[in-house]
C-alpha positions in Angstrom: 34.9 -27.6 -7.4 32.5 -29.8 -9.2 31.4 -28.7 -12.7 27.6 -28.2 -12.8 25.7 -30.2 -15.3 23.9 -28.6 -18.2 20.2 -27.8 -17.8 17.4 -26.8 -20.2 16.1 -23.3 -19.7 12.9 -24.8 -18.4 14.8 -26.8 -15.8 17.0 -23.9 -14.8 14.1 -21.5 -14.4 12.1 -24.1 -12.3 15.2 -24.7 -10.2 15.7 -20.9 -9.7 12.1 -20.3 -8.7 12.2 -23.2 -6.2 15.4 -21.9 -4.6 14.2 -18.4 -4.2 10.8 -19.5 -2.9 12.4 -21.7 -0.3 14.5 -18.7 0.8 11.4 -16.6 1.1 12.6 -14.1 -1.5 9.9 -11.6 -2.5 8.6 -11.8 -6.1 10.6 -15.0 -6.4 9.3 -16.0 -9.8 10.1 -12.7 -11.4 13.5 -12.6 -9.8 14.4 -16.1 -11.0 13.3 -15.1 -14.5 15.2 -11.8 -14.6 18.4 -13.4 -13.3 18.2 -16.1 -15.9 17.7 -13.5 -18.6 20.7 -11.7 -17.4 22.8 -14.9 -17.8 21.6 -15.8 -21.3 21.4 -12.2 -22.6 18.0 -12.7 -24.2 14.5 -11.2 -24.0 11.6 -12.8 -22.1 9.8 -13.9 -25.3 12.9 -15.8 -26.5 13.2 -17.6 -23.1 9.6 -18.9 -23.2 9.7 -19.8 -26.9 12.9 -21.9 -26.4 12.3 -23.8 -23.1 14.4 -26.8 -24.2 17.4 -24.8 -25.2 20.4 -26.1 -23.2 22.1 -23.8 -20.7 25.9 -24.7 -20.8 27.5 -25.6 -17.5 29.4 -22.4 -17.2 26.1 -20.4 -17.5 24.4 -22.8 -15.0 27.2 -21.8 -12.6 26.7 -18.1 -13.3 23.0 -18.5 -12.6 23.7 -20.3 -9.3 26.0 -17.5 -8.3 23.3 -14.9 -9.0 20.7 -17.0 -7.1 23.0 -17.2 -4.1 23.6 -13.4 -4.1 19.9 -12.8 -4.3 19.2 -15.2 -1.4 22.0 -13.3 0.5 20.0 -10.1 0.2 21.3 -8.3 -2.9 18.4 -6.7 -4.8 17.5 -8.2 -8.1 17.8 -4.8 -9.8 21.5 -4.6 -8.7 22.2 -8.1 -10.0 20.7 -7.4 -13.4 21.8 -3.8 -13.4 18.5 -2.1 -14.4 15.0 -1.3 -13.4 12.1 -0.2 -15.6 10.5 3.1 -15.0 8.0 5.0 -17.3 8.6 2.4 -20.0 12.4 2.9 -20.0 15.2 0.7 -18.6 17.3 2.7 -16.1 20.8 1.6 -15.0 20.8 1.2 -11.2 23.7 0.6 -8.8 24.1 0.7 -5.0 24.8 4.4 -5.5 21.1 5.2 -6.4 17.7 4.5 -5.0 16.0 1.8 -7.1 13.0 3.5 -8.9 9.7 2.3 -7.5 6.4 2.0 -9.5 4.8 4.3 -6.9 7.0 7.1 -8.0 5.4 7.0 -11.5 2.5 8.7 -9.8 4.7 11.8 -9.4 5.1 12.1 -13.1 1.4 11.4 -13.7 0.3 14.1 -11.3 2.8 16.6 -12.9 1.5 15.9 -16.4 -2.2 16.2 -15.3 -1.7 19.4 -13.4 0.3 21.1 -16.2 -2.5 20.2 -18.6 -5.2 21.4 -16.3 -3.3 24.7 -15.7 -3.3 25.3 -19.5 -7.0 24.6 -19.7 -7.8 26.9 -16.8 -5.8 29.7 -18.4 -7.5 29.1 -21.8 -4.2 28.2 -23.4 -3.4 25.6 -25.9 -2.1 22.5 -24.2 1.6 22.5 -24.3 2.4 19.0 -25.5 6.2 19.4 -26.1 7.2 21.6 -23.2 8.3 24.6 -25.2 9.0 27.4 -22.8 8.7 25.2 -19.7 11.5 24.9 -17.2 11.5 22.0 -14.7 13.7 20.8 -11.9 13.9 17.3 -10.3 15.3 17.6 -6.7 17.2 14.6 -5.5 17.3 12.9 -8.9 19.1 9.7 -8.0 19.1 7.5 -11.1 17.5 10.4 -13.1 14.3 8.5 -13.6 11.9 11.4 -13.0 13.9 13.9 -15.0 14.3 11.5 -17.9 10.6 10.6 -17.8 9.8 14.4 -18.0 12.2 14.7 -20.9 10.4 11.9 -22.7 7.1 13.6 -22.3 8.3 17.2 -22.9 11.3 17.0 -25.2 11.4 20.8 -25.7 11.4 21.7 -22.0 14.5 22.9 -20.2 15.1 20.3 -17.5 17.4 20.5 -14.5 18.2 18.0 -11.8 20.0 18.1 -8.5 21.5 15.5 -6.2 23.9 15.8 -3.3 25.7 12.6 -4.4 28.3 12.8 -7.1 28.1 9.0 -7.6 24.3 9.2 -8.1 24.7 12.1 -10.6 27.2 10.0 -12.6 24.5 7.3 -13.0 21.8 9.9 -13.8 23.9 11.4 -16.5 24.6 8.0 -18.1 20.9 7.2 -18.1 20.0 10.6 -19.6 22.6 10.3 -22.3 21.5 6.8 -23.3 17.7 7.1 -23.0 17.2 10.7 -24.1 20.3 11.6 -26.2 18.6 14.5 -28.0 17.1 16.1 -24.9 19.9 17.5 -22.7 19.3 17.6 -19.0 21.4 19.9 -16.8 22.7 18.1 -13.7 23.9 20.0 -10.5 25.6 18.5 -7.5 23.9 20.4 -4.7 21.7 20.1 -1.7 18.0 20.6 -2.6 17.6 23.8 -4.6 20.7 25.7 -3.3 22.2 26.7 -6.6 19.1 28.6 -7.7 18.5 30.6 -4.5 21.2 33.2 -4.9 21.6 35.7 -7.8 24.6 35.3 -10.1 26.3 38.4 -11.6 25.0 39.3 -15.1 22.5 36.5 -15.1 18.8 36.5 -14.5 17.7 34.1 -11.7 16.2 30.9 -13.1 12.6 30.3 -12.3 10.7 27.1 -12.7 7.2 26.0 -13.9 7.6 22.7 -11.9 9.6 21.6 -8.9 9.3 17.9 -8.5 10.9 15.6 -5.9 11.0 12.2 -4.4 12.9 13.2 -1.3 14.3 10.8 1.4 11.3 10.3 3.7 11.9 7.2 5.8 12.4 7.6 9.5 15.8 6.5 10.8 13.9 4.7 13.6 12.2 2.5 10.9 15.5 1.2 9.5 15.2 -2.2 11.2 11.7 -2.7 9.7 12.9 -2.3 6.1 13.5 -5.3 3.9 17.1 -6.5 4.0 17.8 -5.7 0.4 16.7 -2.1 1.0 18.4 -1.6 4.4 21.7 -3.1 3.4 22.1 -2.2 -0.2 20.4 1.1 -1.0 22.1 4.4 -0.2 21.2 5.8 3.2 21.2 9.4 2.0 18.4 8.5 -0.4 16.4 6.6 2.1 16.3 8.4 5.4 14.9 11.9 5.9 15.9 12.2 9.5 14.7 10.8 12.9 11.1 11.4 12.0 11.5 10.9 8.2 9.9 14.2 7.1 12.6 16.7 8.0 13.6 17.6 4.4 10.1 18.7 3.3 10.1 22.0 5.2 13.4 23.4 3.7 12.5 22.0 0.3 9.1 23.7 0.3 10.5 27.0 1.5 13.1 26.9 -1.3 10.5 26.0 -3.9 8.6 29.2 -3.0 11.7 31.2 -4.0 12.4 29.5 -7.3 8.9 28.8 -8.7 7.2 31.1 -11.1 3.8 32.5 -10.0 1.4 29.7 -10.6 4.3 27.2 -10.7 3.7 23.7 -9.5 5.2 21.8 -6.6 4.8 18.0 -6.8 6.2 15.8 -3.9 6.2 12.1 -3.2 5.1 11.3 0.4 6.1 8.6 2.9 3.3 6.3 4.0 2.6 8.4 7.1 4.1 11.8 6.4 1.0 13.6 5.0 -0.1 15.1 8.4 3.3 16.7 8.9 3.8 17.9 5.3 0.4 19.1 4.2 0.3 22.1 6.6 3.5 23.4 4.9 1.6 24.1 1.7 -1.4 26.0 2.9 -2.3 29.7 2.3 -1.1 32.4 2.0 1.6 31.1 -0.3 0.1 28.0 -1.8 -3.2 27.2 -3.5 -5.0 24.3 -5.1 -3.4 21.8 -2.8 -4.2 18.2 -3.8 -3.4 14.7 -2.4 -3.2 11.7 -4.7 -3.4 8.2 -3.4 -1.5 5.2 -4.8 -3.0 1.9 -5.8 -2.8 0.7 -2.2 -4.9 3.7 -1.1 -1.9 5.4 0.6 -1.5 9.2 0.2 1.5 9.2 -2.2 1.7 12.6 -3.9 1.2 16.1 -2.6 0.9 18.9 -5.2 0.2 22.6 -5.0 0.4 25.8 -7.0 2.4 28.9 -5.9 0.2 32.0 -5.6 
């Protein structure tokens, strides 16, 4: 096999952008940049302040390999091993859903509604979460639970996932990003561990149930981008034949584990609002709200338990 010649960082980046663009890779400039940063182990500022730095032939070869894998459909996040969410870098693998920017709306809505609830009750705004108990259902990489821990370091935070492999990644992310704020992880389907009383223990009740559940229809699988369809876990993607099947049991369970006045905050699929919104109407739920994302798509459904 021929040894590849050295390139300057500028040349390598230009080459990477060109290859990914020709292969019709989405966000090709960002992908080429992130893959090059992975190879050189540097930050973005350093890359652009040292454009003439020479990339040794072995690193040129590593970069070419990463470009080939991206062109073959592997997500950039898997190749670099991380994805930013809420200002934090989360480890991601094929065992977890890659955190999306849209999911940050979930955290934003939860923060806003908790603050409004305090104002409405004439209480001092609870900035550190003291006395709060939250649960993230289907935590995946742990991004939502860890983001909540960042904002409410004194809150008691729980997280569930049906996948042991996903929980292992979530635990690693929590330990690295929020080492002083323990999050309790539970391998379980939805809210199952909290539905039944345990001897000599008071049932745990929550101020917030938050979830980005699987919501894609299995019939839509062929329409997904290749990197999603072939490389992200099916259990985190597909909610069933229609896509919205998990919302009904999750909402029913949330009624049993929330405190009176507790908040339910759910991410929605692009077309799931008509099927899901009727599940949070009176007599059990109040102050139902729908929040749109930057593309104008209904993205977050939130409600208070009466």
